[in-house]
KOLGU-643206 format. One record per residue: residue number from 0; residue in one letter; chain; x, z, y of N, C-alpha, C, O in turn. Coordinates in Angstrom, 2 decimals, always signed. Atoms other than C-alpha are relative to their C-alpha. Layout:
KOLGU-643206
k r c n.east n.up n.north ca.east ca.up ca.north c.east c.up c.north o.east o.up o.north
NUM a A X Z Y X Z Y X Z Y X Z Y
...
***
This chain:
KOLGU-643206
k r c n.east n.up n.north ca.east ca.up ca.north c.east c.up c.north o.east o.up o.north
0 x A +0.84 +0.00 -1.18 +0.00 +0.00 +0.00 +0.88 +0.00 +1.24 +1.84 +0.76 +1.33
1 x A -0.74 -0.04 -1.26 +1.27 -0.81 +3.43 -0.75 +0.91 +0.96 -1.97 +1.07 +0.87
2 x A +0.59 -0.95 -0.94 +0.67 +1.62 +6.25 -0.51 -0.73 +1.24 +0.03 -1.77 +1.63
3 x A +0.53 +0.49 -1.27 -1.39 +0.96 +9.36 -0.04 +1.15 +0.98 -0.03 +2.32 +0.58
4 x A +0.01 -1.04 -1.03 -1.49 +2.84 +12.64 -1.40 +0.59 +0.15 -2.40 -0.14 +0.14
5 x A +1.25 -0.71 -0.28 -4.20 +5.42 +13.21 +0.22 +0.78 +1.28 +1.12 +1.62 +1.35
6 x A -0.19 -0.60 -1.32 -4.58 +6.53 +16.82 -0.99 +1.13 +0.22 -2.17 +1.02 -0.11
7 x A +0.81 -1.12 -0.44 -5.89 +9.86 +18.03 +0.43 +0.33 +1.42 +1.48 -0.14 +1.87
8 x A -0.40 -0.40 -1.34 -5.81 +11.37 +21.48 +1.32 +0.77 -0.03 +2.08 +0.72 +0.94
9 x A -1.17 -0.86 +0.07 -3.06 +13.72 +20.29 +1.24 -0.66 -0.59 +2.36 -0.28 -0.24
10 x A -1.17 +0.58 +0.68 -0.83 +11.50 +18.14 -0.38 -1.31 -0.68 -1.54 -1.72 -0.68
11 x A +0.17 +1.20 +0.82 -0.38 +8.36 +16.08 +0.72 +0.25 -1.31 +1.83 +0.78 -1.32
12 x A -0.63 -0.17 +1.31 +0.34 +8.40 +12.33 -0.17 -1.30 -0.79 -1.02 -2.12 -0.45
13 x A +0.13 +1.14 +0.90 +0.83 +5.78 +9.60 -0.86 +0.41 -1.19 -0.67 +1.48 -1.77
14 x A +0.87 -0.26 +1.14 -1.85 +5.59 +6.91 -0.15 -1.27 -0.83 -0.01 -2.37 -0.29
15 x A +0.22 +1.20 +0.82 -2.49 +3.24 +3.97 -1.31 -0.68 +0.39 -2.21 -0.02 +0.93
16 x A +1.25 +0.72 -0.33 -5.17 +0.56 +4.43 -1.14 +0.47 -0.89 -0.93 +1.11 -1.93
17 x A +1.18 -0.29 +0.80 -8.70 +0.99 +3.16 -0.65 +1.34 +0.27 -1.59 +1.72 -0.42
18 x A +0.60 -1.31 -0.27 -9.45 +4.38 +4.68 -1.33 -0.16 +0.71 -1.62 -1.20 +1.30
19 x A +1.25 -0.07 -0.75 -12.84 +5.33 +6.09 +0.17 +1.11 +1.01 +0.47 +2.25 +0.65
20 x A -0.21 -0.96 -1.07 -12.65 +7.08 +9.43 -1.19 +0.95 +0.07 -2.28 +0.57 +0.47
21 x A +1.02 -1.05 -0.08 -14.63 +10.33 +9.19 +0.59 +1.16 +0.79 +0.59 +2.31 +0.35
22 x A -0.64 -0.97 -0.86 -12.90 +12.12 +12.02 -0.90 +1.20 +0.22 -2.11 +1.06 +0.35
23 x A +0.75 -1.24 -0.21 -13.94 +15.74 +12.50 +0.80 +0.92 +0.91 +2.01 +1.09 +0.76
24 x A -0.60 -0.99 -0.90 -13.23 +18.25 +15.26 -0.85 +1.26 -0.06 -2.08 +1.19 -0.06
25 x A +0.71 -1.27 +0.03 -14.14 +21.92 +15.14 +0.43 +0.84 +1.18 +1.62 +1.11 +1.37
26 x A -0.23 -0.87 -1.15 -14.45 +24.04 +18.27 -0.70 +1.32 -0.27 -1.80 +1.34 -0.84
27 x A +0.58 -1.31 +0.34 -15.11 +27.78 +18.05 +0.08 +0.95 +1.18 +1.06 +0.97 +1.92
28 x A +0.09 -1.06 -1.01 -16.17 +30.58 +20.40 -0.33 +1.30 -0.70 -0.81 +1.28 -1.84
29 x A +0.38 -1.31 +0.53 -16.65 +34.29 +19.82 -1.14 +0.57 +0.85 -1.14 +0.44 +2.07
30 x A +1.08 -0.70 -0.70 -19.82 +36.18 +20.70 +0.52 +1.37 +0.43 +1.58 +1.79 -0.04
31 x A -0.42 -1.36 -0.37 -19.58 +39.61 +22.37 +0.14 +0.93 -1.21 +0.91 +1.89 -1.18
32 x A -0.07 -0.81 +1.22 -20.13 +41.06 +18.87 +1.19 -0.39 -0.89 +1.46 +0.26 -1.90
33 x A -1.15 +0.45 +0.78 -17.10 +39.15 +17.58 -0.33 -1.05 -1.05 +0.55 -1.47 -1.80
34 x A +0.39 +1.05 +0.95 -19.08 +36.61 +15.51 +0.41 -1.37 +0.54 +0.53 -1.56 +1.75
35 x A -0.38 +1.36 -0.38 -18.08 +32.95 +15.53 -1.23 -0.87 +0.23 -2.22 -0.77 -0.49
36 x A +0.96 +1.07 -0.24 -20.19 +30.17 +17.02 +0.85 -1.27 +0.03 +1.80 -1.37 +0.81
37 x A -0.83 +1.20 +0.12 -18.86 +26.75 +16.09 -0.78 -1.25 +0.36 -1.99 -1.33 +0.18
38 x A +0.53 +1.35 -0.24 -19.43 +23.18 +17.20 +0.93 -0.94 -0.75 +2.12 -1.02 -0.47
39 x A -0.76 +0.97 +0.79 -18.31 +20.55 +14.71 -0.48 -1.38 +0.40 -1.68 -1.66 +0.39
40 x A +0.32 +1.37 -0.38 -18.17 +16.93 +15.86 +0.64 -0.91 -1.05 +1.85 -0.87 -1.26
41 x A -0.47 +0.90 +1.04 -17.88 +14.31 +13.12 -0.34 -1.43 +0.38 -1.35 -1.70 +1.04
42 x A +0.24 +1.42 -0.25 -17.60 +10.55 +13.33 +0.02 -0.71 -1.34 +0.89 -0.48 -2.17
43 x A +0.06 +0.80 +1.22 -18.61 +8.17 +10.57 -0.27 -1.43 +0.43 -1.35 -1.74 +0.92
44 x A +0.18 +1.41 -0.32 -18.07 +4.44 +11.12 -0.90 -0.64 -1.05 -0.75 -0.39 -2.24
45 x A +0.86 +0.71 +0.93 -20.77 +2.28 +9.60 +0.77 -1.16 -0.61 +1.60 -1.77 +0.07
46 x A -0.69 +1.14 +0.61 -19.54 -0.34 +7.12 -0.31 -1.29 +0.77 -1.43 -1.47 +1.24
47 x A +0.24 +1.26 -0.71 -19.10 -3.78 +8.73 -1.19 -0.75 -0.59 -1.31 -0.88 -1.81
48 x A +1.16 +0.76 +0.44 -22.33 -5.76 +8.57 -1.16 +0.84 -0.50 -2.24 +0.31 -0.77
49 x A +1.08 -0.87 +0.48 -24.36 -2.73 +7.47 -1.03 +0.18 +1.11 -0.67 +0.30 +2.28
50 x A +1.00 -0.24 -1.03 -27.67 -2.30 +9.25 +0.12 +1.42 +0.54 +0.41 +2.36 -0.20
51 x A -0.09 -1.31 -0.64 -27.67 +0.58 +11.71 -1.32 +0.74 -0.23 -2.17 +0.79 +0.66
52 x A +1.23 -0.68 +0.38 -30.39 +2.56 +9.91 +0.24 +1.51 +0.04 +0.66 +2.12 -0.95
53 x A -0.26 -1.43 -0.20 -30.17 +6.10 +11.29 -0.82 +0.85 -0.97 -0.30 +1.82 -1.53
54 x A +0.86 -0.78 +0.88 -33.11 +7.39 +9.25 +0.57 +0.04 -1.41 +0.60 +1.10 -2.04
55 x A -0.56 +0.06 +1.35 -31.53 +6.23 +5.98 +1.30 +0.81 -0.07 +1.54 +1.51 -1.05
56 x A -1.25 -0.75 -0.02 -28.14 +7.68 +6.96 -0.27 +1.50 -0.05 +0.33 +2.22 -0.86
57 x A +0.30 -1.43 -0.05 -29.61 +11.09 +7.81 -0.59 +0.46 -1.33 -0.23 +1.53 -1.84
58 x A +0.59 -0.36 +1.29 -31.69 +11.13 +4.63 +1.08 +0.13 -1.07 +1.05 +1.05 -1.88
59 x A -1.08 -0.06 +0.98 -28.58 +10.39 +2.58 +0.92 +1.19 +0.19 +1.40 +1.77 -0.79
60 x A -0.89 -1.12 -0.28 -26.53 +13.07 +4.30 -0.65 +1.36 -0.25 +0.05 +2.33 -0.56
61 x A +0.68 -1.29 +0.05 -29.17 +15.80 +4.13 -0.85 +0.23 -1.25 -1.42 +1.31 -1.41
62 x A +0.87 -0.11 +1.18 -30.99 +15.15 +0.83 +0.33 +1.19 -0.88 -0.56 +1.80 -1.47
63 x A -0.38 -1.10 +0.89 -28.99 +17.78 -1.04 +0.07 +1.35 +0.70 +0.50 +2.33 +0.09
64 x A -0.07 -1.28 -0.71 -29.25 +20.50 +1.62 -0.73 +1.14 -0.74 -0.17 +2.23 -0.84
65 x A +0.67 -1.11 +0.70 -31.86 +22.53 -0.32 +0.80 +0.51 -1.20 +0.73 +1.70 -1.51
66 x A -0.81 -0.43 +1.14 -29.51 +22.60 -3.34 +1.35 +0.55 +0.44 +1.89 +1.45 -0.20
67 x A -1.34 -0.40 -0.45 -26.28 +23.02 -1.38 -0.01 +1.31 +0.78 +0.97 +2.06 +0.71
68 x A +0.07 -1.19 -0.85 -27.42 +25.81 +0.97 -1.03 +0.98 -0.58 -2.23 +0.71 -0.55
69 x A +0.88 -1.00 +0.63 -28.85 +28.91 -0.76 -1.04 +0.49 +1.00 -0.72 +0.77 +2.16
70 x A +1.08 -0.49 -0.86 -32.19 +29.99 +0.66 -0.33 -0.96 +1.13 -0.87 -0.53 +2.15
71 x A +0.23 +1.01 -1.05 -32.45 +26.75 +2.68 -1.42 +0.04 +0.52 -2.38 +0.04 -0.25
72 x A +1.32 +0.05 -0.65 -35.31 +26.78 +5.19 +0.11 -0.91 +1.22 +0.76 -0.56 +2.21
73 x A -0.02 +0.97 -1.10 -35.84 +23.74 +7.43 -0.88 +0.51 +1.14 -2.04 +0.86 +0.93
74 x A +0.75 -0.47 -1.16 -36.92 +24.75 +10.95 -0.31 -1.11 +1.00 -1.24 -0.98 +1.79
75 x A +0.21 +1.09 -0.96 -36.67 +21.46 +12.87 +0.42 -1.30 -0.66 +1.46 -1.36 -1.32
76 x A -0.32 +1.35 +0.47 -36.73 +17.78 +11.91 -0.72 -0.95 +0.94 -1.93 -1.16 +0.81
77 x A +0.64 +0.87 -0.98 -37.35 +15.39 +14.79 +0.90 -1.15 +0.40 +2.13 -1.05 +0.36
78 x A -0.71 +1.18 -0.47 -36.36 +11.96 +16.05 -0.08 -0.07 +1.51 -0.98 +0.51 +2.12
79 x A +0.01 +0.16 -1.45 -35.50 +11.02 +19.61 -1.14 -0.91 +0.42 -1.68 -1.67 -0.38
80 x A +1.00 +0.90 -0.57 -37.99 +9.30 +21.86 +0.57 -1.41 +0.06 +1.79 -1.59 +0.07
81 x A -0.46 +1.38 -0.02 -37.83 +5.51 +21.97 +0.76 -0.35 +1.28 +1.52 -1.31 +1.30
82 x A -0.70 +0.29 -1.26 -36.57 +5.64 +25.58 +1.31 +0.79 +0.15 +1.91 +0.78 +1.23
83 x A -1.24 -0.78 -0.05 -33.58 +7.89 +24.73 +1.20 -0.96 +0.12 +1.13 -2.11 -0.32
84 x A -1.21 +0.81 -0.18 -30.10 +6.61 +25.62 +0.59 -0.43 -1.35 +1.13 -1.53 -1.46
85 x A -0.51 +0.29 +1.34 -29.11 +6.74 +21.91 -1.04 +0.42 -1.02 -1.68 +1.46 -0.86
86 x A +0.86 -0.47 +1.09 -31.19 +6.83 +18.74 +0.59 +1.28 -0.59 +1.80 +1.38 -0.81
87 x A -0.49 -1.30 +0.45 -30.96 +10.37 +17.45 -1.02 +0.66 -0.92 -2.22 +0.42 -0.81
88 x A +0.84 -0.83 +0.87 -32.31 +12.67 +14.77 +0.58 +1.40 +0.01 +1.80 +1.57 -0.10
89 x A -0.44 -1.40 -0.03 -32.15 +16.48 +14.95 -0.59 +0.74 -1.18 -1.74 +0.54 -1.56
90 x A +0.45 -0.90 +1.07 -32.36 +18.99 +12.13 +0.58 +1.38 +0.28 +1.71 +1.51 +0.72
91 x A -0.47 -1.39 -0.11 -32.10 +22.77 +12.25 -0.51 +0.74 -1.23 -1.64 +0.53 -1.68
92 x A +0.39 -0.72 +1.20 -32.14 +25.11 +9.29 +0.75 +1.32 -0.11 +1.82 +1.51 +0.46
93 x A -0.62 -1.29 +0.36 -31.38 +28.62 +8.07 +0.38 -0.05 -1.46 -0.22 -0.77 -2.25
94 x A -0.41 -0.14 +1.39 -29.58 +29.50 +4.87 +0.76 +1.30 -0.16 +1.13 +1.93 +0.82
95 x A -0.65 -1.27 +0.28 -27.95 +32.47 +3.18 +1.38 -0.20 -0.61 +1.56 -1.05 -1.49
96 x A -1.33 -0.02 +0.59 -24.29 +33.06 +2.45 +0.41 +1.46 -0.11 +0.53 +2.16 +0.89
97 x A -0.29 -1.41 +0.26 -23.38 +36.38 +0.86 -1.13 +0.83 +0.61 -2.30 +0.64 +0.25
98 x A +1.02 -0.86 -0.62 -25.21 +38.97 +2.99 -0.50 -0.53 +1.33 -1.35 +0.10 +1.97
99 x A +0.34 +0.53 -1.33 -25.54 +36.76 +6.09 -1.04 -1.11 -0.08 -1.06 -1.89 -1.03
100 x A +0.89 +1.13 -0.20 -28.32 +34.46 +7.22 +0.64 -0.84 +1.10 +0.89 -0.35 +2.20
101 x A -0.66 +0.89 -0.94 -26.75 +31.47 +8.95 -0.99 -1.02 +0.54 -2.03 -1.28 -0.08
102 x A +0.86 +0.97 -0.67 -28.27 +28.91 +11.30 +0.84 -1.19 +0.42 +1.86 -1.03 +1.08
103 x A -0.65 +1.25 -0.39 -27.21 +25.27 +11.73 -1.00 -0.85 +0.77 -2.16 -0.95 +0.39
104 x A +0.81 +0.96 -0.76 -28.55 +22.86 +14.33 +0.84 -1.27 +0.09 +1.95 -1.25 +0.62
105 x A -0.74 +1.25 +0.06 -27.51 +19.24 +13.86 -0.68 -1.08 +0.82 -1.91 -1.13 +0.92
106 x A +0.49 +1.21 -0.66 -27.87 +16.08 +15.92 +0.80 -1.17 -0.57 +2.03 -1.17 -0.51
107 x A -0.60 +1.23 +0.52 -27.16 +12.71 +14.28 -0.28 -1.08 +1.04 -1.44 -1.43 +1.27
108 x A +0.15 +0.95 -1.10 -26.54 +10.16 +17.05 +0.58 -1.35 -0.42 +1.73 -1.42 -0.85
109 x A -0.47 +1.35 +0.28 -26.29 +6.40 +16.48 +0.59 -0.55 +1.29 -0.12 -0.74 +2.28
110 x A -0.70 +0.49 -1.18 -23.69 +5.10 +18.94 +0.75 -1.28 -0.38 +1.93 -1.23 -0.75
111 x A -0.62 +1.27 +0.36 -22.99 +1.43 +18.29 +0.25 -0.10 -1.48 -0.69 -0.06 -2.28
112 x A -0.36 +0.18 +1.41 -21.11 +1.02 +15.01 +0.36 +1.30 -0.69 +0.98 +1.29 -1.75
113 x A -0.34 -1.31 +0.59 -20.80 +4.74 +14.32 -1.15 +0.99 +0.16 -2.02 +0.86 +1.02
114 x A +0.92 -1.13 -0.10 -22.81 +7.85 +13.72 +0.85 +1.19 +0.41 +1.87 +1.48 -0.22
115 x A -0.64 -1.22 -0.44 -21.73 +10.95 +15.61 -0.91 +1.14 -0.44 -2.10 +1.16 -0.11
116 x A +0.78 -1.15 +0.46 -22.86 +14.18 +13.97 +0.52 +1.23 +0.72 +1.69 +1.60 +0.58
117 x A -0.31 -1.25 -0.69 -22.89 +17.30 +16.13 -0.68 +1.12 -0.78 -1.89 +1.09 -0.99
118 x A +0.56 -1.14 +0.72 -23.36 +20.55 +14.21 +0.44 +1.28 +0.70 +1.64 +1.55 +0.80
119 x A -0.30 -1.33 -0.54 -23.58 +23.92 +15.93 -0.47 +1.00 -1.05 -1.53 +0.84 -1.64
120 x A +0.32 -0.94 +1.07 -23.55 +26.90 +13.59 +0.49 +1.40 +0.34 +1.50 +1.58 +1.02
121 x A -0.35 -1.41 -0.17 -23.46 +30.70 +13.62 -0.95 +0.81 -0.87 -1.82 +0.26 -1.55
122 x A +1.00 -0.87 +0.63 -25.24 +33.70 +12.17 -1.33 -0.25 +0.70 -1.37 -0.55 +1.89
123 x A +1.34 +0.27 -0.54 -28.99 +33.32 +12.66 -0.32 +0.87 +1.21 -1.14 +0.48 +2.04
124 x A +0.23 -0.88 -1.16 -28.93 +36.22 +15.13 +0.43 -0.67 +1.30 +0.00 -0.27 +2.38
125 x A -0.49 +0.71 -1.19 -27.15 +33.82 +17.52 -0.65 -1.37 +0.14 -0.07 -2.29 +0.72
126 x A +0.73 +1.27 -0.03 -29.73 +31.05 +17.17 -0.11 -0.57 +1.40 +0.08 -1.78 +1.58
127 x A +0.15 +0.51 -1.37 -30.30 +30.78 +20.92 +1.30 -0.62 +0.51 +1.28 -1.65 +1.19
128 x A -1.30 +0.54 -0.41 -26.57 +30.23 +21.51 +0.28 -1.32 -0.71 +0.82 -2.25 -0.10
129 x A -0.20 +1.23 +0.78 -26.45 +27.59 +18.76 -0.84 -1.13 +0.59 -0.34 -2.23 +0.81
130 x A +0.88 +1.01 -0.57 -29.45 +25.72 +20.19 +0.50 -0.44 +1.38 +0.48 -1.63 +1.70
131 x A -0.50 +0.33 -1.34 -28.02 +25.90 +23.72 +1.26 -0.86 -0.08 +1.45 -1.78 +0.71
132 x A -1.23 +0.77 +0.18 -24.67 +24.57 +22.50 -0.32 -1.46 -0.33 +0.28 -2.37 +0.25
133 x A +0.41 +1.38 +0.34 -26.31 +21.51 +20.91 -0.68 -0.67 +1.18 -0.38 -1.82 +1.50
134 x A +0.70 +0.59 -1.15 -28.60 +20.96 +23.90 +0.99 -0.41 +1.09 +0.86 -1.50 +1.65
135 x A -1.00 +0.32 -1.02 -25.65 +21.08 +26.32 +0.86 -1.19 -0.43 +1.15 -2.07 +0.39
136 x A -0.81 +1.11 +0.50 -23.58 +18.75 +24.13 -0.77 -1.32 +0.10 -0.20 -2.35 +0.47
137 x A +0.79 +1.22 -0.06 -26.42 +16.23 +23.95 -0.25 -0.45 +1.43 -0.27 -1.65 +1.71
138 x A +0.19 +0.36 -1.41 -27.05 +16.36 +27.71 +1.23 -0.71 +0.55 +1.11 -1.60 +1.40
139 x A -1.23 +0.57 -0.54 -23.42 +15.47 +28.34 +0.57 -1.12 -0.90 +1.65 -1.65 -0.61
140 x A -0.50 +0.98 +0.96 -23.04 +13.01 +25.41 +0.20 -1.36 +0.65 -0.71 -1.88 +1.29
141 x A -0.30 +1.36 -0.44 -21.38 +9.72 +26.32 +0.90 -0.62 -1.06 +1.92 -0.04 -1.42
142 x A -0.79 +0.67 +1.03 -20.05 +7.26 +23.74 +1.12 -0.80 +0.66 +0.93 -1.43 +1.70
143 x A -1.11 +0.83 -0.42 -16.63 +5.66 +24.18 +0.19 -1.11 -1.02 -0.15 -0.95 -2.19
144 x A -0.32 +1.08 +0.92 -15.58 +2.37 +22.68 -1.22 -0.77 -0.43 -2.24 -0.78 +0.26
145 x A +1.07 +0.88 +0.49 -17.75 +0.07 +20.61 -1.27 +0.75 -0.27 -2.26 +0.15 -0.69
***
């Protein structure tokens, strides 16, 4: 395999051909109680020539949530309005890990040839902070590139 250049804002590295770019960034804050609130931003490029079917993508990514997340309880499942700047689907759910109840709020955004997935997560007690984090991120969302 020959290597190709992969560019990031921070560096450039050589990688073999044939990779699928599923870039992920994780940002974390602490609550006054010391709990973590995280925002994970993921990018998934759609295969060349593939139809940009956001509903199908989200269904494929989330179909196993009830099996993967113990005590899964869906709290929100909604699509963006037709006049939104980007097609989007939001999901929010609670689940249990050990003794904690956790809360995830996700936004799947179709931006040209890629899907950007924003996931804010924390203990369910910090639900308002998680929702505000996603809402703020979506208000300021701007796609770069194609």
